C-alpha positions as a Markdown table, in Angstrom:
| # | Residue | x | y | z |
|---|---|---|---|---|
| 1 | Met | 34.5 | -53.0 | -21.1 |
| 2 | Ala | 33.5 | -49.4 | -21.6 |
| 3 | Arg | 31.2 | -48.7 | -24.5 |
| 4 | Lys | 32.5 | -46.5 | -27.4 |
| 5 | His | 30.3 | -43.8 | -28.6 |
| 6 | Leu | 29.8 | -43.1 | -32.4 |
| 7 | Asn | 29.5 | -39.4 | -31.7 |
| 8 | Pro | 31.1 | -38.8 | -28.3 |
| 9 | Gln | 29.8 | -36.0 | -26.2 |
| 10 | Val | 31.1 | -34.1 | -23.2 |
| 11 | Gly | 31.5 | -36.5 | -20.3 |
| 12 | Asp | 31.8 | -39.6 | -22.5 |
| 13 | Glu | 34.9 | -41.6 | -21.9 |
| 14 | Asp | 36.1 | -41.2 | -25.5 |
| 15 | Phe | 35.3 | -37.5 | -25.9 |
| 16 | Leu | 38.4 | -35.4 | -26.7 |
| 17 | Pro | 37.9 | -31.8 | -25.7 |
| 18 | Arg | 39.8 | -29.3 | -28.0 |
| 19 | Thr | 39.0 | -25.9 | -26.4 |
| 20 | Ala | 39.2 | -24.6 | -22.9 |
| 21 | Ala | 35.4 | -24.4 | -22.8 |
| 22 | Glu | 35.1 | -28.0 | -23.8 |
| 23 | Arg | 37.8 | -29.1 | -21.3 |
| 24 | Arg | 35.9 | -27.3 | -18.5 |
| 25 | Ala | 32.5 | -28.8 | -19.5 |
| 26 | His | 34.1 | -32.3 | -19.8 |
| 27 | Ala | 35.9 | -31.9 | -16.4 |
| 28 | Asp | 32.6 | -30.8 | -14.8 |
| 29 | Ala | 30.8 | -33.8 | -16.3 |
| 30 | Leu | 33.5 | -36.2 | -15.2 |
| 31 | Ser | 33.4 | -34.8 | -11.7 |
| 32 | Arg | 29.7 | -35.8 | -11.5 |
| 33 | Ala | 30.0 | -39.2 | -13.2 |
| 34 | His | 29.0 | -42.2 | -11.1 |
| 35 | Glu | 28.1 | -39.8 | -8.2 |
| 36 | Gly | 27.0 | -41.7 | -5.1 |
| 37 | His | 28.9 | -44.8 | -6.1 |
| 38 | His | 32.2 | -46.1 | -4.8 |
| 39 | Cys | 33.1 | -47.9 | -8.0 |
| 40 | Ala | 36.4 | -47.9 | -9.9 |
| 41 | Glu | 34.7 | -45.9 | -12.7 |
| 42 | Arg | 34.0 | -43.1 | -10.2 |
| 43 | Ala | 37.7 | -42.9 | -9.1 |
| 44 | Glu | 38.8 | -42.9 | -12.8 |
| 45 | Ser | 36.4 | -40.1 | -13.7 |
| 46 | Leu | 37.5 | -38.0 | -10.7 |
| 47 | Cys | 41.2 | -38.5 | -11.6 |
| 48 | Glu | 40.5 | -37.6 | -15.3 |
| 49 | Ala | 38.5 | -34.5 | -14.1 |
| 50 | Gly | 41.5 | -33.6 | -12.0 |
| 51 | Glu | 43.8 | -33.8 | -15.0 |
| 52 | Tyr | 41.5 | -31.5 | -17.1 |
| 53 | Tyr | 41.2 | -29.0 | -14.2 |
| 54 | Thr | 45.0 | -29.0 | -14.0 |
| 55 | Met | 45.2 | -28.2 | -17.7 |
| 56 | Leu | 42.9 | -25.3 | -17.1 |
| 57 | Gly | 45.1 | -24.0 | -14.2 |
| 58 | Glu | 42.5 | -24.9 | -11.6 |
| 59 | Thr | 44.9 | -26.7 | -9.3 |
| 60 | Glu | 42.8 | -26.4 | -6.2 |
| 61 | Leu | 39.7 | -27.9 | -7.9 |
| 62 | Ala | 42.0 | -30.6 | -9.4 |
| 63 | Glu | 43.4 | -31.5 | -6.0 |
| 64 | Gln | 39.8 | -31.7 | -4.7 |
| 65 | Met | 39.1 | -34.3 | -7.4 |
| 66 | Phe | 42.2 | -36.4 | -6.5 |
| 67 | Arg | 41.3 | -36.2 | -2.8 |
| 68 | Glu | 37.7 | -37.4 | -3.5 |
| 69 | Ala | 39.0 | -40.2 | -5.6 |
| 70 | Leu | 41.2 | -41.4 | -2.7 |
| 71 | Asp | 38.0 | -42.1 | -0.8 |
| 72 | Val | 36.6 | -44.4 | -3.5 |
| 73 | Glu | 36.7 | -47.8 | -1.9 |
| 74 | Glu | 36.6 | -49.8 | -5.2 |
| 75 | Ala | 39.4 | -48.0 | -7.1 |
| 76 | Glu | 42.0 | -50.2 | -8.7 |
| 77 | Pro | 44.8 | -50.4 | -6.2 |
| 78 | Gly | 47.3 | -47.6 | -6.6 |
| 79 | Thr | 45.7 | -45.9 | -9.6 |
| 80 | Val | 44.5 | -42.8 | -7.7 |
| 81 | His | 47.7 | -42.6 | -5.7 |
| 82 | Ala | 49.7 | -42.7 | -9.0 |
| 83 | Ala | 47.7 | -39.9 | -10.6 |
| 84 | Tyr | 47.7 | -37.8 | -7.4 |
| 85 | Ala | 51.5 | -38.3 | -7.0 |
| 86 | Ser | 52.1 | -37.2 | -10.6 |
| 87 | Phe | 50.0 | -34.1 | -9.9 |
| 88 | Leu | 51.9 | -33.3 | -6.7 |
| 89 | Leu | 55.3 | -33.8 | -8.4 |
| 90 | Asp | 54.3 | -31.3 | -11.1 |
| 91 | Leu | 53.5 | -28.8 | -8.4 |
| 92 | Asp | 57.0 | -29.4 | -6.8 |
| 93 | Arg | 55.3 | -30.9 | -3.7 |
| 94 | His | 57.8 | -33.8 | -3.8 |
| 95 | Glu | 57.6 | -34.9 | -0.1 |
| 96 | Glu | 53.8 | -35.3 | -0.4 |
| 97 | Ala | 54.2 | -37.0 | -3.8 |
| 98 | Leu | 56.8 | -39.5 | -2.4 |
| 99 | Ala | 54.5 | -40.3 | 0.5 |
| 100 | Met | 51.6 | -40.9 | -1.9 |
| 101 | Ile | 53.9 | -43.3 | -3.9 |
| 102 | Ala | 54.8 | -45.1 | -0.7 |
| 103 | Asp | 51.0 | -45.5 | 0.0 |
| 104 | Ala | 50.5 | -46.9 | -3.5 |
| 105 | Arg | 53.2 | -49.5 | -2.8 |
| 106 | Arg | 51.4 | -50.6 | 0.4 |
| 107 | Leu | 48.3 | -51.3 | -1.7 |
| 108 | His | 50.2 | -53.9 | -3.8 |
| 109 | Pro | 49.1 | -52.6 | -7.2 |
| 110 | Asp | 49.0 | -55.1 | -10.1 |
| 111 | Gly | 48.0 | -52.8 | -12.9 |
| 112 | Pro | 50.9 | -52.2 | -15.2 |
| 113 | Met | 49.8 | -48.6 | -16.0 |
| 114 | Val | 50.0 | -47.8 | -12.3 |
| 115 | Phe | 53.7 | -48.8 | -12.3 |
| 116 | Asn | 54.3 | -47.0 | -15.5 |
| 117 | Leu | 52.7 | -43.7 | -14.4 |
| 118 | Ile | 54.7 | -43.7 | -11.2 |
| 119 | Ala | 57.9 | -44.6 | -13.0 |
| 120 | Glu | 57.4 | -41.9 | -15.7 |
| 121 | Ser | 56.5 | -39.3 | -13.1 |
| 122 | Leu | 59.5 | -40.1 | -10.9 |
| 123 | Ala | 61.8 | -40.0 | -13.9 |
| 124 | Ala | 60.5 | -36.7 | -15.1 |
| 125 | His | 61.5 | -35.2 | -11.8 |
| 126 | Gly | 64.9 | -36.8 | -11.6 |
| 127 | Tyr | 64.1 | -39.7 | -9.3 |
| 128 | His | 65.7 | -42.2 | -11.7 |
| 129 | Gln | 66.6 | -44.9 | -9.2 |
| 130 | Gln | 63.1 | -45.1 | -7.9 |
| 131 | Ala | 61.8 | -45.0 | -11.5 |
| 132 | Val | 63.9 | -48.0 | -12.4 |
| 133 | Arg | 62.5 | -49.9 | -9.3 |
| 134 | Trp | 58.9 | -49.1 | -10.2 |
| 135 | Ala | 59.3 | -50.0 | -13.9 |
| 136 | Thr | 61.1 | -53.2 | -13.0 |
| 137 | Ala | 58.3 | -54.1 | -10.5 |
| 138 | Gly | 55.7 | -53.4 | -13.1 |
| 139 | Leu | 57.5 | -55.8 | -15.6 |
| 140 | Val | 57.6 | -58.5 | -12.8 |
| 141 | Ala | 53.9 | -57.9 | -12.1 |
| 142 | Val | 53.0 | -58.5 | -15.7 |
| 143 | Leu | 55.5 | -61.3 | -16.6 |
| 144 | Gly | 56.4 | -62.9 | -13.3 |
| 145 | Asn | 60.0 | -63.4 | -14.5 |
| 146 | Leu | 62.1 | -60.9 | -16.3 |
| 147 | Thr | 64.0 | -63.5 | -18.2 |
| 148 | Asp | 60.7 | -64.3 | -20.0 |
| 149 | Leu | 60.7 | -60.9 | -21.7 |
| 150 | Thr | 61.1 | -61.1 | -25.5 |
| 151 | Leu | 61.4 | -58.7 | -28.4 |
| 152 | Asp | 57.9 | -59.8 | -29.4 |
| 153 | Asp | 56.5 | -58.8 | -26.0 |
| 154 | Leu | 57.8 | -55.3 | -26.5 |
| 155 | Ser | 56.2 | -54.9 | -29.9 |
| 156 | Glu | 52.9 | -56.5 | -29.1 |
| 157 | Asp | 52.1 | -55.4 | -25.5 |
| 158 | Val | 51.7 | -51.7 | -24.9 |
| 159 | Ala | 52.1 | -51.9 | -21.2 |
| 160 | Leu | 55.3 | -54.0 | -21.4 |
| 161 | Gly | 56.7 | -51.6 | -24.0 |
| 162 | Leu | 56.0 | -48.6 | -21.9 |
| 163 | Leu | 57.5 | -50.1 | -18.8 |
| 164 | Ala | 60.6 | -51.4 | -20.5 |
| 165 | Arg | 61.2 | -48.1 | -22.2 |
| 166 | Ala | 60.7 | -46.1 | -19.0 |
| 167 | Arg | 63.2 | -48.4 | -17.2 |
| 168 | Tyr | 65.6 | -48.1 | -20.1 |
| 169 | Arg | 65.6 | -44.3 | -20.1 |
| 170 | Ser | 66.1 | -44.0 | -16.4 |
| 171 | Arg | 68.9 | -46.6 | -16.4 |
| 172 | Gln | 70.6 | -44.6 | -19.2 |
| 173 | Ala | 70.2 | -41.4 | -17.1 |
| 174 | Leu | 71.9 | -43.3 | -14.3 |
| 175 | Glu | 74.6 | -44.5 | -16.7 |
| 176 | Leu | 74.1 | -48.1 | -15.7 |
| 177 | Pro | 75.6 | -50.8 | -17.9 |
| 178 | Ala | 73.0 | -52.3 | -20.3 |
| 179 | Asp | 71.3 | -55.5 | -19.1 |
| 180 | His | 69.3 | -58.0 | -21.2 |
| 181 | Ile | 66.1 | -55.8 | -20.9 |
| 182 | Asp | 68.0 | -52.7 | -22.0 |
| 183 | Thr | 69.4 | -54.6 | -25.0 |
| 184 | Leu | 65.9 | -55.7 | -26.0 |
| 185 | Val | 64.6 | -52.2 | -25.8 |
| 186 | Ala | 67.5 | -50.7 | -27.7 |
| 187 | Glu | 67.0 | -53.4 | -30.4 |
| 188 | Ser | 63.3 | -52.8 | -30.6 |
| 189 | Leu | 63.7 | -49.0 | -30.8 |
| 190 | Gln | 66.1 | -49.5 | -33.7 |
| 191 | Gln | 63.5 | -51.6 | -35.4 |
| 192 | Gly | 60.8 | -49.1 | -34.4 |
| 193 | Ser | 58.8 | -52.0 | -32.9 |
| 194 | Val | 58.2 | -51.0 | -29.3 |
| 195 | Ala | 54.4 | -50.9 | -28.7 |
| 196 | Ser | 53.1 | -47.4 | -27.8 |
| 197 | Ala | 49.8 | -46.2 | -26.5 |
């Protein structure tokens, strides 16, 4: 587990840059973090650097970060592909993004946040059917069986709450009849009890 810093500095995992100068310094530090290693932390740092460079309008540098992260052997399956696909979708490079998502599927990801990022990114760009499939697959990866999902799960587990909500929104966009998961999400939203990040 990553160590939290009492007074986080540029490059620390829990540092929250507020200005453009801080974002640049933080992105630069993240781009150098774990240099020379092919660990999951290196891939995460590169993706985060890519996200900050994107915020700064440095899309070429951001893309370089995502490409470097793809080469990290120990990255959690699908995490880099999910982040890179989201970046590509935002640049309206849909064909490349969908190919990256197909590559993520072939890696058999099991991290719920991979499924959620892909589902949310697809939904944001109108790919609601694919978003439903990814969110549903994420729920199955976590639960094993969708019939096991409960209202308590949605209120206590952030990942389950995010996946179920993403699935619910895309199913609504597709005007699909509510199923038992949609009913649970609607009920939990009424109660204000869906876990959120």
